[in-house]
N, C-alpha and C positions, 0 to 999 in steps of 0.2 A: 110340819109346822104345828105348834101348839098355841092355843089362845082362845079367848072368848071374843066373839064379834059383838059389838054394841048394836042394838036394834035401830037406833036413829042415825040418820046421816049427820055428819059433823060439820062444823064451821071450817071451811077449807083453810082459812088463814091461820088456824091453830094446829095444823097437822105436820108442819115441817119436821122431819126427822122421825116421824112415827110410822109404824107398820100399819098398812091399810089394805082393804079390799076395794077394788074398783068394780062397780056394778053398772050394767046397762040394761034397762028394762027388767030390773029385778034379778038379773043373772050375773054372777061373779065372772069377770073376764080377765082379771089380773090381780095379783097381790104383790106388794112390794113396799118400799120405803119412799116417803114423799121427800123429794130433793128440793123442790122450789114451788112456790105458789105465787101467782100474779098479784100485783098490788090490789086489783079489784076483787081478788079471791074468786074469780070465775073460771080459772083453769089451774091445773097443777101438773108438775112433772114427777113421774115415778122413776127412780134411779135404775140404771142398767144393772142386771145381775145375770151371770151365765150367758145363755144365748138370747135372753130377753133384753133388747136395747132400751135405752132411755125413751120414755113415751110421754106424750102430752094428752091430758084428758080434760074436756071442757064441759061445764054445766049445760051450756047451750046445746050440746050434742046429746043430752039426756043421761050423762054419767052422774052417779052418786058415789059417795065415799063413806065406807064404814071402817072406823079405826079398830084395831085389835087391842085388847087388854090382855097382857101376857100373864100366864100362871107363874108363880114363884119358881124360879129355876128353869124356866122354859129355854129351849135352844133358840138363839137369835140368828142362827144360820150364818150368813156371810157378814153380818154386822159385828160379830164377836162379842 
């Protein structure tokens, strides 16, 4: 996976369709594409990919989200 991770956590309601890193206590625990965000923008779903199922992450549980900015011509993997 190629890309530059932005240093600041993003507004979750702006992330649908974007590739992100999910972090918990400063450690990356998952990367993937945001499928849905709750209306209150306090939780989001990362879409399933390979053996990793669809997963819900909540701000109240201490998760932060860092969006990727892709390099020109970067491989988007399963998103084509």
